[in-house]
N, C-alpha and C positions, 0 to 999 in steps of 0.2 A: 758759422758758415764762412767759407773762404772769401776773401775780397773780390769782388767784382764790380764792374762798372753799372751805373743805372741803365745805361743802354743794353747791357746784357740781360738784365732782369726784364726790361721791357720787351726785348726781342723774344723772350720766352712766352709771352701772351699772345704772340702773332706767328703767322707762317715764317719758318726760318730754315736755313741750311745748316747742318751740323758739320763739324770737322772733329775727326778721330785720330789720334796718332798712338801707335803702340811700338815702343822701342825696345829691342832686345839688347841685353848686355851682359858681359861677364867679367867680374872683378873691376867693374867701372869701366870698361872698354866696350864701346858701342860695337856690336856685331851685325845688327840689322836696324837701319835708321827708321824705317817706316814698314812694319810687318803688314802685308796684304790680308787683312781679316774679312770674312764674310759674314760672321755673327759673333755675338759676345755680350757679356754684361759684367758689371761690377756690383757685388752686394756688399754693403755696409751694415753690420749688426752689432749694437753695443751690448747685446746679451751674449754674444759669442766669445770664446777664449781668443780666438784670432779674429780681429775686427772686420778686416777686409778680404774678400775671396774674389777670385777672377775666373771666369769661363770665357775660353775663346775658341773660335772655329776658323781654321785656315784652309782654302780650297787644294793648295798645290801639295801633292804627297811628297814631293822633292824635299819639302822642309821637315819631314820626319826625321828625328835624329838617329844617326847610327854611331857616330863617334861621341866620346865624352866631352869633347870641346864644341860640338855643334851648336849653333844658336839656341835651340829649343830642347836641349837635353836637360837633365834633372840634377847637375852636379854644382849647383850654385848660380846657374843661369837666372837672370831676372828679366821681367818685363816691366816697363815704365809706361803707364797709360794716362792718356788725357783726353778730355772732350771738351768741344767748345762750339761757338756759334760763328758763322761766316758773316761778316757785316761789310758789304761792298767788296773792295779788294784786299781785305785783311780778315783775321780771325782772332777771336779773343777765346782762350782756352784755358782750362783750369785742370790741375792734376786730380786723378782718381786714385793714385797710388802705385807703389812699387811692389812687385809681387815676385816672390821666388817661385820658380816653376816646380810644382809637386808631382804632376803627371802629364803624360803625353801619349796619344795614341792615334790610330787611324789606319785606313786600308793602304797598304804600300803601293797599290798599282793605280787606284782611282781617287784615293782621299775620301772624304776630308780628313784633316788632322784636328783633334780636339785636344785642347790644352786647359789645365787648371793651375792656379796658383793662389799664394797666401801672403798676406803682409807679414811684416818683419817680426811679430810676435812669435812666429813659428820657429825662428832660430832659437829663442830661449825655451820654448816648449821641448824642443828636442835635445837641448844641452842641460840634461839632468845633472845634478851634483854627483861628482865622482868620488867625493870624500865629504865627510860632515862640513857644513858650511855655517858661518855665524856672521851676525852683525857686530860683534865686539870690534871696538876700535872705530867705528863710524858714528859720529856724535848725533847727526840728525837723520830724519827718514829719507830726505832727498839725497844725502850722502850715500846712504845704505842702497837705495834704488839704483843710483847711479854706478855704484861698485858692481852690483849683481848684473846690471845690463852690459857694462863695458868689459866685463870679463868675457862675455860671449862676443859682443859687437864693439871692439875698442873705439871705433870712430863715429858711433852713434850720437846723434843730437838728442839731448833731453831738455824738455821744458817744462818748468814748474809754472803752471797756468792757474794755480789755485788762488783764491782771493787773498790780495795782499802777499803773494808769494809765501803762503803759509809754509813752515818748515821746523815742525817740532822735534824734540829730542827723540832718539829712537832707543827702545829698549833692546836689551841683549836677546837674541834669539838664535836658535840652532835648528839646522835642517840636516836629516840624515842623508847619507849617500843614497842615490837614486830617487831622491825628491825631485819634484818640479820645480825648476829655477823661476818660471814664469808665476807659478802660484805664489812663490815667496815674495816676488815683487808686489803681487797684488795684495797679499797679506800686510806688507809694510804700508802700501797706499791706503789700505782700509784703516790701519791704525791712526793715520792722519786725516781721516775722513774724506778719502779722495779716491779715484781711480786712475788706472794707467791704460793708455791704448797708443797704437801707432796711426798717425793721420795720413793724409794723402800726400803729405811732403815727406813721408818716411821718417818722421821724428816721433820720438817717445814722448807723450804728453801726459803729465800729471795734472789731473783737473778736479774740480768739485764735482760732486754728483749732481746732474741737472735737476732744476726745481722749476715746474711750470709757473709757480706763483711768483717767483723772483726773476726769471730770465727775461732777457728782451726778445722780442718777436724779430726773427730775421727773414721771414718770407711769408706772403699771404697766399693761400690757395683759395680760390673762389670759383664757385660755378657761374655758368653763363657767359655772355659775350665778353671777351677781354679777360676772362678767368683761366686758370690752368687745371681746374679739377675736372675729372672725366667721369668718376664714379666714386661712391663712397659706401661702406657697410660697417655696421657698428654691433658690438658684443659687449654685454656686461656679465661679469664672473666673479665668484668669490675666490677663484684660484689665486693664489700668492697675496691674498689680503689677510692681514694679521692685526690683532688688537692690543698686543703686548710684545715686547721684545726683552729677552733675556740675553744679556751679554756676560760672557765669562772668560777670565784669563788664568792661565797656569803657566808659569815660566820656570822649569826645572833648571834651566841654563844659569838663571840669576838666583837661585834657590829661594824664590819667593813663594809664599803661601797662595793657595788659589783664591782669586777674587771674583765678585760678580756683582751685578746690579740689574734691576728691572725697570723698564719704562712702560707705563699704561696709557691707553687711550682714555682718559677721564673727562673729556670734554662733554658736558651734559647734553648738547645738542647733536653729538656726532653720531651718525647712523652705525658706526663701528664701535661705540663705547663699550669697555670692559663691563661685562654684566649686563649689558642691554639685550634687545632682541637678537642682535647679529650672533651672541653667544661668545665663548672664549676660544680665542685661537692665537696662543703664543708662538712667536718665532725664536729660535735659539741662534746665537751667533757667538764665535769664539776667536781668540786670538791670543797666541803666547806673548804677543807685544803689549798687552794691557795688563800692566802689573799692579794697578791701584784700583780700588773701588770707584774713585773719581773718573778714571779713565774708562772703565767699564760703563759707568752711568752716562758719561758723554756719548760713548759709541752707541748705547741703547737709545737715547734720546735722538740722536742723528738718524739712526736706522728706522725709528718708529715713524717718522714722518713719511717715508717711502712705503712702510709697511701698511699704513692705513689709507693710503691713497686708492681711490676708487679704480678697480682694474677694468676701465673702460678701454677696450681695444677698438680702434677705428682703423680700418683698412681701406686705403684709397688708391686709385690709379690717376696719375697727374702728367702734365708735360714734364719730361726729365729736367731737374735742375742739378748739374753735377757739382755745383759749388757746395751743396749741403753736406753737413757732417751729422752722424748719429749723435743724439743729445741735443740738437738744436731745438729751439722753441718756434713752432709754427702755428699761424692762426688760419683756421679753416672755416670758411663760410659756406654753409650748405643747409637745406631745409629751413630756411628762415633763421638760422642761428649762427652766432660766431663762437667757435671754442678754440682755446688754446691748448696745445699738445706738445709733448717731447716726441722727437723723431726716434722711435726705437730701432727700426731697421728699413732699409729701402734698397732697391736695386735699380741701377742705372744702366740702360741699354747701350750698347755701342754701335747701334745701327739707327737710321733715321725712321725706321717703321716702328720701332717699340715705344712703349709708354713706361713710366716709372711706377712701380708698385711700393707703397709705403705702409709700414705699420707704425701707428702712433698710440702713445699711452698718456694717461694721466689728464683725460679731458676736462677742462675748467671752462664753463660757459663765462663769456665776456660780456658783461652787463654794462659797462661804462661806454 
């Protein structure tokens, strides 16, 4: 979660006035300091290729773009969005993201104008390799990730937020022309057992995959007086639950023989144990950056933890907290229980009337 004051979190549990600012800019130059919006939301989804998406509505049809340099055109124009709380004569705001405008439409006579945008992963998704690309010459994974990102966005900020700023050696890999640059970045991150995303400050963050058992709770969501929970629904499914992981690597660029390893759920009391009533459900993962059986085993062991997690999906609506990040650990108190969850996705409205919709994964009942 982004840093906010205790007063900000306390205000979320009471009646409060919000402040929303949407700034338009092109090549870093502000073109509209405060766009007058009538509706909108920001969706943050850690399962999506582009983590943050924006949807906005503006009433004035005069804001429909006609020229390529108009503030809301689609030629590199960006919208910088924040939401906060008014407290007395001041406001405390937190950023919700920087979004490249991807589409804009509306009635030319009466409006409204509808705008959509995406966070900066979209630049790398668009910038496919025009010639074969390689990690050769880059000693570490972070060096290789930085190289691939800054080929597209030279001024980008890249933060290694893994535990201990982990930065292992990077194997040589090659991607063909027309391959997806962002997929290549994610493959390198996976080889160091991490993921990469763009945060609300428009930084590329290399981070550990969140774990509900070891993460610190950043926000409590409770029902009743003084709480922020409005409704909750629960679903339990076998979908995306596996009890073995097969990791394989084949690196023709380094002229290495294929390697592989398997990790099984062998815990005697596990409901998903291999060969138990759950049955057998292997998951297959691969990367050209795994060049030894040991690397494959480490990757399989790491992936198994997430693979056997109960796919308990809890969908809730709550008072919006714009400071949240997908992957945050939340404590939800409802139906007489306290459970810990990872925030999988959520939507933050940009108007006072809306509530936040959150999808939570990895429910773990808190007993202490």
